[in-house]
PAMAR-63066 format. One record per residue (C-alpha): x, y, z; residue in one letter. Coordinates in pm, whole numbers. Example, Ala and Ser with C-alpha at 12.3 -4.5 7.8 and 13.67 -1.06 7.14 Angstrom:
2
east/north/up/resn
1230/-450/780/A
1367/-106/714/S
***
This chain:
309
east/north/up/resn
35/6504/20709/M
-116/6642/20383/P
105/6662/20075/V
161/7019/19956/T
112/7065/19582/E
408/7229/19403/P
356/7597/19324/H
309/7653/18949/R
460/7955/18775/I
366/7958/18407/K
531/8272/18273/T
856/8458/18315/I
658/8767/18416/S
501/8572/18704/E
845/8451/18802/F
982/8807/18812/H
691/8908/19031/H
752/8617/19270/S
1111/8739/19314/L
1008/9098/19375/G
1145/9217/19041/L
989/9442/18780/G
847/9314/18454/K
1102/9152/18222/P
1226/9358/17929/E
1107/9081/17699/Y
836/8837/17815/P
983/8521/17661/L
1344/8539/17778/I
1514/8693/18077/S
1854/8708/18244/V
1853/8788/18617/I
2142/8893/18836/N
2059/8703/19155/L
2215/8973/19371/E
1919/9193/19273/E
1670/8944/19413/V
1527/9007/19759/N
1553/8653/19890/R
1298/8617/20166/N
1319/8240/20205/Q
989/8224/20392/E
803/8345/20083/N
968/8108/19836/I
776/7778/19794/P
967/7464/19888/A
885/7310/19549/S
759/7461/19228/R
689/7383/18864/I
802/7639/18608/L
660/7673/18258/G
995/7760/18101/F
1357/7649/18078/Y
1572/7750/18373/T
1951/7772/18359/I
2089/7895/18689/T
2442/7965/18808/L
2463/8022/19184/K
2755/8134/19396/R
2810/8155/19773/N
2552/7885/19836/C
2538/7825/20211/S
2467/7456/20164/V
2660/7149/20062/N
2514/7024/19736/F
2452/6653/19704/K
2541/6442/19401/Y
2365/6110/19452/G
2457/6015/19807/Q
2779/6214/19810/Q
2797/6568/19952/E
3033/6831/19818/Y
3140/7160/19970/D
3106/7373/19656/V
3326/7684/19673/Q
3271/7816/19321/G
2973/7840/19091/G
2708/7569/19072/V
2480/7533/18770/M
2158/7341/18728/Y
1918/7303/18439/F
1541/7255/18463/I
1300/7191/18175/A
939/7318/18168/P
706/7108/18380/G
969/6956/18608/Q
923/6974/18983/V
1204/7172/19137/F
1280/7163/19508/G
1517/7425/19641/S
1837/7325/19813/L
1843/7589/20084/T
1987/7628/20428/S
1835/7816/20716/S
1720/8175/20666/L
1983/8292/20918/E
2265/8124/20724/E
2137/8260/20393/T
2133/8618/20522/K
2484/8577/20662/K
2624/8454/20330/N
2423/8623/20057/K
2387/8416/19745/M
2490/8559/19409/S
2491/8440/19052/G
2290/8458/18732/W
1980/8296/18591/G
1870/8253/18230/L
1500/8181/18173/Y
1362/8086/17831/I
997/8027/17749/H
940/7746/17494/P
752/7993/17272/D
1078/8182/17219/F
1224/7867/17059/L
912/7776/16863/W
975/7683/16498/N
1354/7708/16536/T
1613/7429/16494/P
1708/7463/16862/L
1353/7372/16969/A
1404/7029/16814/M
1756/6994/16954/R
1673/7072/17318/M
1614/6703/17393/K
1977/6624/17313/K
2085/6822/17619/Y
2013/6540/17862/E
2125/6737/18167/Y
1781/6902/18170/F
1666/6561/18297/D
1930/6542/18568/Y
1818/6607/18921/S
1924/6936/19076/V
2126/6708/19305/N
2350/6633/19007/E
2431/6996/18944/A
2739/7116/18758/L
3023/7250/18971/A
3217/7505/18766/L
3581/7603/18773/T
3658/7976/18785/E
3732/7984/18412/K
3412/7797/18329/E
3213/8027/18552/E
3353/8334/18376/A
3255/8190/18037/I
2895/8122/18145/I
2847/8460/18314/I
2988/8639/18010/G
2747/8457/17780/M
2446/8531/17999/M
2541/8898/18010/Q
2575/8905/17631/N
2226/8756/17595/I
2093/9019/17832/Q
2259/9301/17636/M
2116/9170/17311/E
1753/9162/17421/Y
1790/9492/17607/N
1884/9655/17276/A
1611/9733/17027/N
1481/9394/16917/M
1489/9356/16539/D
1455/9072/16289/K
1807/8948/16371/F
1774/8948/16751/S
1602/8613/16800/Q
1849/8425/16577/D
2145/8589/16753/I
2011/8510/17100/I
1925/8151/17009/I
2275/8105/16869/S
2422/8230/17197/M
2190/8005/17401/V
2293/7701/17199/E
2661/7786/17246/T
2604/7813/17622/L
2434/7472/17624/L
2721/7317/17429/N
2968/7458/17682/Y
2757/7299/17957/A
2787/6965/17777/D
3164/7006/17776/R
3176/7104/18144/F
2962/6807/18253/Y
3196/6577/18062/H
3488/6733/18249/R
3306/6683/18581/Q
3255/6314/18510/F
3630/6278/18457/L
3760/6496/18740/T
3549/6351/19024/R
3748/6028/19005/K
3715/5901/19360/I
3342/5971/19393/E
3261/5839/19045/N
3455/5518/19098/H
3272/5475/19427/Q
2951/5501/19223/M
3081/5231/18986/L
3157/5005/19283/N
2810/5062/19427/R
2654/4981/19088/L
2858/4660/19064/E
2759/4555/19416/N
2393/4638/19353/L
2379/4431/19034/L
2570/4142/19190/A
2329/4134/19485/S
2026/4152/19255/Y
2146/3874/19024/F
2236/3648/19316/N
1888/3682/19472/S
1541/3568/19368/N
1464/3907/19217/N
1532/3787/18862/L
1275/3511/18888/L
1007/3728/19044/T
1074/4070/18890/N
1282/4010/18580/G
1584/4215/18482/L
1628/4536/18682/P
1530/4851/18495/S
1752/5156/18457/V
1501/5347/18672/Q
1524/5085/18948/Y
1905/5094/18950/V
1915/5475/18951/A
1669/5495/19240/E
1872/5247/19443/K
2185/5455/19382/L
1998/5776/19466/N
2085/5939/19134/I
1889/6036/18824/S
1879/5780/18537/P
2024/6012/18272/N
2307/6131/18494/Y
2399/5771/18580/L
2395/5656/18217/S
2598/5954/18096/N
2847/5913/18381/L
2893/5546/18290/L
2931/5623/17919/K
3211/5869/17992/V
3390/5639/18240/L
3332/5300/18074/T
3192/5362/17726/G
2873/5175/17819/R
2541/5303/17955/N
2337/5163/18244/T
2126/4932/18027/Q
2440/4780/17877/Q
2588/4727/18225/H
2270/4545/18330/I
2281/4326/18019/Q
2652/4252/18070/D
2582/4132/18424/K
2298/3916/18294/M
2522/3761/18027/I
2788/3694/18290/E
2529/3511/18503/K
2398/3324/18199/A
2747/3203/18106/K
2793/3074/18459/E
2466/2877/18449/K
2527/2742/18097/I
2881/2624/18171/S
2838/2488/18525/T
2486/2339/18533/T
2274/2091/18336/D
1978/2330/18320/L
1812/2361/17980/S
1826/2689/17790/V
1456/2741/17867/S
1512/2686/18239/E
1805/2929/18239/I
1612/3193/18047/S
1320/3175/18293/Y
1559/3190/18589/A
1707/3508/18442/L
1366/3672/18415/G
1288/3614/18046/F
931/3520/17954/E
1040/3374/17620/H
1355/3161/17573/P
1387/3290/17216/Q
1439/3644/17345/S
1713/3525/17578/F
1884/3324/17303/S
1881/3620/17062/R
2031/3855/17320/L
2292/3601/17427/F
2405/3546/17069/K
2411/3920/16998/A
2634/3973/17303/K
2864/3672/17272/T
2853/3560/16909/G
2736/3214/17022/F
2397/3060/17078/S
2352/2928/17435/P
2387/2567/17312/L
2698/2645/17107/A
2851/2817/17410/F
2781/2507/17624/R
2926/2275/17361/Q
3248/2477/17356/S
3316/2347/17710/F
3278/1982/17606/N
***
């Protein structure tokens, strides 16, 4: 079966046209009330690549959103963030279900040219949730939803007024405030989804234990963050940020901690040389292993072994 190429939409004007809307008031930024969109699901491509930032808040979604391998029945607003050039696949239900429960919400669309030569253009990379999968969307409380909708409406009112030399700075300030709120809300989500997030921690622990007890280390070396995230069915940034909030350590540090734990076991319970242990743990050079071990434990591998004698 041939692979269908994602549909590319380069400009906000093209995007308006694809949704059956008129031209945007301003070509580089737009706020859309999703209730005004004629959603004929058959005409919306299954996957697409947009040439601009997309910040969408949806309500009354007739699907259960998935976070990793967990499904959630989302009753309130759901937000997701997509950077230019990312492939976006819609999470949609059947056309019949969509018509029965009409989706509502708001979308904010920002072309990179609008941010050009501004401090926010350089700071966009700090908002790591643009690299989360849509499957790790942000589920809002009612109060959070009201804040986001109010800010989007204020942005819309500002660019609908006569644009002057102050307008861009004012809008960019409001956009940055909205993004900072999203940071706060994601942090809250990491903390409030206790059961699901601790299940994710257990799955990570089991995955690393299985990997380090197999021959994978010898043949493939240490597992990468990308490998771990794929096995857990979650995006790398979301996983690392989730772990940092819950444990204070990111995915790479968890991988290294598991490796050090395995190294301590081999050093203290076997007669293998440091070189043999380093190779068994996937290191090409024993010196690299020794440096990392000392950085993590405060001891060289030999000093650690001698402490048991």
